N, C-alpha and C positions, 0 to 999 in steps of 0.2 A: 405722580404727585407724592405718593407714599414714599418712593425712593428718595425724593428731594428732601422731604421733612426728616427722614431717617439720617441722611447725610449731614444735614445742618445740626441735628441733635447730638451726634457723636463727634462733631468736629472739635468742640472745646475740649473733649476728653483726650483727643489725639495730641493736642499741643501742650498738655500738662506734663510736668516732669514725671518720669517713670520711676517712682520711689521703690516699687516692688522689686525691680531688677537692678536698682542702683547699688553699687558696691562701695566705690571710693570717689567717683567723678560725678558731677552734676551735668544733666543733659539740658541744653538751651535751644534746641532747634525748634523751628516753627514752620508750618506749611500754609502757604497762601494760594487760594484757588481763585482764578479770574476767568471770566468768559460767560457766554450764554449757554445754558444746558440744552442739548439736543438729544432727545431719546432715539438713538440709532442702534440697530442690532448689526454688529459687524460679523462678517464671515470669518470663521476661525478654523484652523486645522486641528484634528484630533491628536491629543498628546499620546505618544506611543511609549512613554517612559513613566515609571511610578514616581509619585511626588516624594521629595526628600526634605526632611526637616533638619535644619542646621541650627544648633544652639550655640550662640556666640559667648555665652556666659560659662565660665569654668565650673566644673563639678565640685560640689562641696561635700566633703566626707563627714559622716556623722558617726560618733562612737556611742554605743548604747551599753550600759551596764545594767544587767537584770539577773534575777534569780527565779527559779521555779520551785514552788512548794506544793507538791501534789497533795491533793485532798480527796480521799475516796468518799463519794456520795452514796449513802445507803438508801436503797429504795424500799419503801414499805410494801410495795406491791409484790405479791407472790402469785405467779401464773398457776392456773389449775393444770393438773396432770392430764395428758392425753392418753387415752387407752390405745394399746398396741393394735395396729391394724392387721387384719388377717388378709394376706395376699393369696389369691387363688393361683396356684401354679399350673404349669402346663401338664397335660395328661401324661402319665408315666408311659414310657415306651416298653414294648415287649422285650423281655430279656432273653438272651441266648447264653445260658450259663453252663452249657455242656456241649460236647461234640463227640462223635464216634467216627473214627477213620479206619477203614478196612481196605486192604489191598493184597494183591498177589502177583508174583512175577515169575519169570523164567528161572531156572535152577532151583525150583521149589522154594520161592522166597515169599513167606507170608509177612504181612504188616498189620499191626493192630495198635491203635492209639485211642485211649479213652480219657476224657477229661470231664470233671464235674465240680462245680463250686456252689457255694450258697448264693442266694439272691441279695438284693439291696438291704444293707444294714449299716447304720452309722458306727456301730461299735465292734462288730465281729465279722470275720470272714473265715471260711473253712472249705476244704475240698479234698479231692483225690485225683491222682493221675496215674495211669497205667500205660506203659509203652512196651512193645515187643517188635523186634525185627530179627530175622534169622534167614539163613540160606543153607541149602542142602545139596549143593552142586558137586560136580566131579570134574577134575581137570585131566586131560589126556596125559598119560604117563606119570602123573603125579597123584592120582587117586582122589579121594574126597577132600574137599577144602571147606568143611562145614564151619559155620560161625553163627553166633546168636547173642543177643543182648536183651534183657528184660529188666525193667525198672518199675517200682511201685513206690509212690510217695503220698503221704498224708500230711496236710499242712493246715495251719490255722493262725489267725491273728485276733487279738482282742485289745480294745482301748479302755483303760481304766480312768474314769472321771475326766475323760477328754484331755488327759495330760500325759499319760504313759501308755506306750504300745508294747504289748507282749506278743511274741511270735514263737512258734515251735513247728517243727516238722520232723517226721520219722520216715525213713526210706529203706528200701532193700533193692539190691542190684545183683543180677546173675549174668556173668559174661563167660562165654566158652568159645573155644576154637581148637584147631588141630595143628600140630607141628608137621604140616604136609610138605615141607620143603625138601623132598627127596624123590627121585624117580624110581621106577621098578628096577632098572638096571643098577642104580646106585645101591639099592637095598640088597640086591643079590650079590653084588661084588664086595660089599663092605661087611654085611652081617650074614651072608649066605642064607638068606631067607626070601621067601616070596610074600607078596602082599596077602595071600590067603592064609599065611601062617601067623599073622599078627592081627590084633583087634584094634578098634578105634581107641579103646581105653589105654593101649600101650603108648600112644603118642597124643593123648588128649591134654588140654589145658583148660582149666575153668577157675573162676574166682567168684566169691560171694562177698558182698559188702553190706553190712548193716550199720546205719548211721543215724544220728540224731543231732538236731540243732535247736538251741534255745537262745532267744534274743530279747533284749529290752532296750528301749530308747524313749526319750521324752519327746513330746509333741511341740516343743518350743521352737517356733519359726523365727523369732526375733534374734538376729545374730548378736545383739548386744547383751543378751542374757545367756546364762550357762546352758549348754546343750551337751548331751552325752548319749552314748549307745554302747552296748556290750553284747558279745555273742560267745556261746560255748558250742564247740563242734566236737563230737565224739564219733569215731568210726572204727569198726572192727572188720578186718579183711582176713579171710582164710581161703586157701587154694586147694586144688585137687590133689597136689602132692604133699600136703601137710604144711604149706607156708602159712604164716600168721603174722599180721601186723596190727597193732593197736595204736591209734593216734588220738591225741587230745590236743585241741587247739582252743586257746582262750585269747580273745582280742577285744579291745575297746578303744573308743575315741572320745575325747573331750574337746569342746571348742568354746571360745568366748570372744566377743567383739570388744574393740577398744578404739579410741580416737587418738590421732597424731596431730598435735598442735591445734586441736579443734577445727581442723580443716580436712584431714584425710582419715579414712576409716580403714581398719584392718581387723582380721579375725585370726586368732591364735589357736592352733590345733596341737593335740598331743595324742599320738597313736601308740598303743602298747600291745605286744603280742608275745605269746608263749606257745611254742610248738614242741610237742613231745611225741617220740616214736619209740615203740618197743616191738622188736622183731624176734620171731622164732624161726630159725633155719632148720628145715626138716632133715631127718635122717632116713636112710633106706628109701630114697625116692627112686623108683625103678622105671626110668623113662627108656623105652625100647630096649629093656634088658640091661641098662647101664645104671649102676648105683652111683648117685651123685655124692653121697657122703654116708658114713655109717653112724655118726654121732650127731645128735641134734645140738644146736648151739643157740645162744640168744645174743641180741645186740640192741642197744638203746642209744638214743641221742636226744639232745635238747637244743632248741634254737630260741633265742630271745631277741626281740626287736623293739627298739625305742625310736620313735620318729616324731620329734617336735618340729613344727614349721609354722610360718606366718604367711597369710595371703593379704595383700593390700595393693591399692592403686595409687601411684604417685606420678603426677604430671603426665598423664596419659599412658604410663607404663604399668602393666600389671605384673606384680612380682609374686613368686612363691619362694620363700627363703627358709631353709632349715637344714637339718642333718639327719642321717639315718644310722643308728648304731645297731650292729649285729653281733651277737655272741654265739659262737658255735662250740658246743661242748666236745664233740668228736671231730676235731679239726684234722687229725692225722698228719700233723706237721713233724718236723724233725725231732722236737722235744716232747711230742705227744701230750700236749696240754691244751686246754681250751684256748680259743683265739678270739680276740676282739677286733671287729672291723668297723671302720668309720667311712661312711659314704656321703657324698653331697646330695642335697635335695633342693636344687635351685632352678627356677624357671622364670624367664622374663619374656613378655610378649608386648607387641606394639601394633596398634591399628592405624593404618594410613589410608589416604585416598578415600575418605568417608567410609571407613570400615571395609573397603573392597580388598585391601591388601593387609594381611596379618603376618607379621614376622615373629618368630619364636626362637629362643635359644634355651637350652636345658643342659644341666649337668646333674645326673641322677645316678643312683646305684642301689644295690640291695643284695640280700642273701636269700637264696631259694633252696628249699629242701628237695633232695632227690629220693623220695620215699618209694617203697615197693609199689604202692598204688599208682604213683606218678609214672614210674618206669614201665609198668605193664601196659599203661594206656598209650605210651609212646611206641613201644615195641611189644606186641602181644606174644612174641616168640622167645622171651627171655628164659634163662635156665631156672629150674625150680629152686636152686639154692641162692638166688639173687636176693639182695636186700638193699634198702636205701643206705648208702654208706657215707658219701661226702656231699656237702652242700655247695652249690655253685654261687660264687660271688661275681658281680659284674659292675663295672663303672661305664656309664654311657654318656657320651657327649653328642648332642643332637642339635641340628639347625633345621628349621622347618619354615616354609613359606606357603601361604594359601592365598591365591589370587582369584577373586570372583570377577570374571571378565564381564559377565552380564547376568541377568536373572536366570539364564539357562545354562551358562557355561562356567565351569570352575576347574582350577588346576591346583595340584599340590606337588611340591618338590621338597625332598628331605635328604639330608646327608648326615650320617652318624658314624661315630668311631667308638668301639666298645673294647674294654679290657676284661676278658673273661678268665676266671681261675676255677679249675675243677669243672669245666663244662663237660657234659655227659654225652657220649655217643656209644656205639656198640660194635662188637666184632664177633665173628663166629668162634664159639668155644671149642677148642681142640679136644676136650674131654668127650664130646659127642662126635663120633666118627662120621656121621651122615652130614655134617656141616649145616645142620638145620636149627641149631640152638644158639642163642646170643647171650653174651655177658657184657655188662657195661664197662666202659673205659673212660677215665677222666683225664682231660688234657687242658693245657693252658694255651691261649692264643689271643691275638688281637684281631678284630674284625672291622673292616671298612665297608659301609653300606651306603649306596646311593640309589635313590628311587624316585619315581614320579608317577602321577596318575592324572587322568583327564576325565571329567564328568560332564555329561549333557543331560539335562532334565527338561522335558517339554510338558508342563502342566500336569505332572504326575501320570501322564499317559505313556510316555516313553522315557526310560532311564537307561543311560549308557555310560559305562565306566571302563576305561582301559588304562593299563599301567604295567609296571614291572620294576625289578630291583636287580642290582649288581652287587656281588659280594666278593671281597678279597680277604683271605685269611693269612695271618702271619703267625706261624707256630713257634712257641717258645722253645729254647734249647733244652730245657729240663723236662719236656713233655715226653710221654712214652711213644708218640707217633710223630712223623714228619709231615703229615698231611691232615686234613679235616675229614674224618670218615663220615659218609652219608650226609655231606653238606654240598648243595649245588652252588655253582658260581653265579647263577642268574636264574630268574624266573619272570614270567609274564602272565597276564591274565586279561580277560575281556568278559564283562558281564552286561547283559541286556535284559530289561524287563519292559513288557508292553501290557498295558491295561486298556482293553477295548470295551468301553461302555460298562465297566464294572461287571462284565459277564464273561468275557474271555481273557484269561491271564496267561501270558507266555513268559518263559524264563529260559535264557541261554547263557551258559557259562563255559568258557574254555580256559585251560591252564597249560602253560608250557613250563616244564621243570628241567633245568639243565642236567647233564649227565653227572652222576655221583660215583665216588670211589668207595667200594667195599673194603673191609678190613678183616684180616685173619691172623692167627697166631703162628709164628714161625719159630720152632724150637732150636734150629741150627743156623749158623754156627753159634750164635748167642740168642737167647730167647728175646724176640722182638715182635712187635705187631706191625705188619707190613700191608701194603695195598694188595688186594685180591682182584676180583673181577670188577669191571666197570659197568655200572648200571646205565643203560642208554637213555637218551632224551625221552621224556614222557610228554605226550601231547593228549591231554584228556579233554573230552567234549561231553557236556551234560546238558540236558534240556528238560523242561517240564511244561505241560499244558494243562490248564484247569478251566472247566466250564461250570459256571454257577447257574444252575437251573433256577434257584430262588435262594432266599436267605437261609434256608434250612437244608438244602440239598445241593451238592456239587459233585463233579466227577473229575478225576485227574489221571494223567499219564506221565510217569517219570522215566527218563532214559539216561543211562550213564555209559561212559566209554563208547561213545558213538563212532570213534575212530577205529574200534575193534583192535586196539593195540594190546598185545600181551606184555604189558609193562611190569616192572618190578620196583617196589619201594624198599624191599629188603632182599638181600642176596638169596637166591634159590627159592624165592616165593613169587611166582608169576600170578597175574590177575586173570579173572575171567574176561571174556570178550562180550561186549554188548549186553547191558543189563536193562530190562524193561519191567516196569511195575505199573499196574493199572488198578484203580480203586475208586472209592467214593467216600464222601464225608457227609454225615447226617447230624442235624441238630434238632433237639426237641424243644420247641418254644415253651416258655414259661410265662404265666400271666403276671 
């Protein structure tokens, strides 16, 4: 009955004209209902489609004109200040700010390494490190081949008002070795002497270096604000035969961030560097009875480098764009005047495949000094009258790809082409008749390099990396040599590390170095530097095992040249076979 009354009530409304939706026409339809009402519930199927509303009346567009006048509402309420809460931090852990490593090996090889630093401090850090490694072995037919290195360094840092960091360190290094590259028969045939008639001081080489570094940098981490740092390095080297080299290096960096069209950000850098060398060439250096020179001489050189560049990201590409200017005072060119070099400094990289593949292209270059300190580290058997003469310039064009295959696998492929001018190598100096002393030689060449490596990492327990390089050299026509002395055509390596329960650590390293060509001076028919003996393939194998008894005490065993090969890195200088060193490391815990 309620449904019948409701239908009768709304029936008059249904037949009225629909003025609300009427636009231009009048509606005159009516509905007539006849018959007797029977309340019957009909069986119906469930609708399986959503309802749809169709509007038969066209949409009416409305245009609104409005303006906004913002008005700031001032609140009279001022909240009370909340006192800073004191958060109870985790208990501080025990510090290990020192360690002492001691070891001893065959061929009378002692090892000592001491390190100590200050404990936790927000503003300052200071400490000391002492390291010593030497060997007192003897080679059959070659006699003693002693060598040793001792370094002592004091360092410290201090932060001023949490804005500027000051750092300084002073150090001393003593390095010694012997010119042992001659046999007993060569000594007898050349100088008509036996080894009993000469002392170790007659063919000894040693160097002492005292150095100091002072640095300053601001603690500004915001790239959009000015950041800077500067360092001063002073080093004084003097040798056993009277060599001396004084080096002063001053360098600094400035960076500042900027926006590009309010969409991209970049950082501009400026690097400045001045390198000064002053050398004293000794007189009356009597090496094995041979006077190298009778009059002392001096030599100096200055290198200046200016490197402005910009780092920014644009449409997924990361750019480094800049130039590198180099000024060499002692260029030794045809007109004997200082020379200005211009090098590119451009790198672009792109990440693909959700950062699994990274492609990079680079065109870079620079000017590197060949100082006495650098030359004697490359070849410890250089002549007493050697000094850093020419600087090496290089233009490098590199393509690199890094592919992360999975979380455990990664591979790198690189191809490069370099233009090198005044690249340094060595040849046996004919002034020393035993052919055991080297002098530097500078030559121009182009080098093609192709290399790849493959890495496997298993949750930091196992790390394996294998790779190698191929080199091809094109010697320039005006170079003093027609080949690349002491340069291998290929090399390969394998490194493996195993960490078992953070208690047993294993390290294995193998290296293959292709054969190299030595160089010697030939005075006839015209003075030239020609190829001498060929240094055979080197296959070095080294391993190390460490057992950590606890966090304070561990034991280690180092093994080198496990292939027991008598290889040569320099002509007439063979190596020892099988080196073993055993020792322990102890740390004193600090509260």
